[in-house]
C-alpha positions in Angstrom: 23.3 -22.9 24.3 22.6 -23.7 27.9 19.8 -26.0 28.8 17.3 -25.7 31.6 19.5 -28.1 33.6 22.3 -25.6 33.5 20.3 -23.0 35.5 21.1 -23.4 39.3 18.0 -24.2 41.4 16.6 -21.1 43.1 17.7 -18.8 40.2 15.2 -16.2 39.1 14.0 -16.3 35.5 11.5 -14.2 33.6 9.1 -15.7 31.1 7.3 -13.5 28.6 3.7 -14.7 29.0 1.1 -14.2 26.3 -1.7 -16.1 28.1 -1.3 -18.9 25.6 -0.3 -22.6 26.0 3.4 -22.3 25.1 4.5 -19.6 27.5 2.3 -21.1 30.3 3.9 -24.5 29.9 7.4 -23.0 29.8 6.7 -21.1 33.0 5.2 -24.2 34.7 8.2 -26.4 33.7 10.7 -23.8 35.0 8.8 -23.5 38.3 8.7 -27.3 38.7 12.5 -27.3 38.3 12.8 -25.1 41.4 13.4 -21.8 39.7 11.8 -18.5 40.8 9.7 -17.6 37.8 8.3 -14.1 37.1 5.6 -13.9 34.4 5.9 -10.7 32.3 3.4 -9.5 29.8 3.7 -6.4 27.6 0.8 -4.0 27.3 1.1 -2.4 23.8 -2.3 -1.0 23.0 -3.1 2.5 24.5 -6.8 2.4 23.6 -6.4 5.3 21.2 -6.5 3.5 17.8 -9.8 3.1 16.1 -10.2 -0.7 15.8 -13.4 -2.6 15.5 -14.2 -4.6 18.6 -15.9 -7.3 16.6 -12.7 -8.4 14.8 -9.8 -9.9 16.7 -6.6 -8.1 15.5 -4.0 -10.4 17.1 -2.2 -9.1 20.2 -2.9 -5.4 19.4 -6.2 -3.8 20.0 -9.3 -4.1 22.3 -8.7 -7.8 22.7 -5.5 -7.2 24.6 -7.4 -7.0 27.9 -8.4 -10.6 27.4 -4.8 -11.6 26.8 -3.6 -9.8 29.8 -6.2 -11.5 31.9 -5.4 -14.9 30.5 -1.7 -14.4 31.3 -2.5 -13.3 34.8 -4.8 -16.3 35.4 -2.2 -18.7 34.0 0.5 -17.2 36.3 -1.9 -17.5 39.3 -2.6 -21.2 38.5 1.1 -21.9 38.4 1.7 -19.9 41.5 4.1 -17.3 40.2 4.0 -13.5 40.3 2.8 -11.8 37.1 3.6 -8.2 36.0 2.2 -6.2 33.2 4.7 -3.8 31.7 3.1 -0.9 29.9 5.0 -0.3 26.7 2.1 1.3 24.8 3.8 4.7 24.3 7.1 3.1 23.3 5.2 0.8 20.9 3.3 3.7 19.4 6.5 5.8 18.9 8.9 3.1 17.8 6.7 0.7 15.8 3.4 2.3 14.8 4.7 5.8 14.0 7.6 4.4 12.0 5.2 2.1 10.1 2.9 5.0 9.2 5.8 7.3 8.2 7.3 4.7 5.9 3.9 3.7 4.4 3.1 7.4 3.7 6.5 7.8 2.0 5.6 4.9 -0.4 7.8 2.3 1.2 6.9 -1.1 2.6 7.7 -0.9 6.3 9.0 -3.8 8.2 8.3 -3.2 11.9 
């Protein structure tokens, strides 16, 4: 497996950024090594599911806006571009609809 030292300086790398410490530090280290870093964050909640606002449900649900903002702010502090990729319709179709279908058929889904 290649290490960070095997990547030529000036190369472009993408980092999946959650807004948390791990992805932020990874992006920062790569940028310090002279790489062109792009921060990417997936948007997976389409706002349609009925989820209580008072309870944090991980990365899916109303709290996603906070995660997107945290990732954007982290990228700004590092000085790298940040892009949000809206995958909410794909996530609904591929993950959530599959989960519901399997569950309704009495199987334990594994998304």
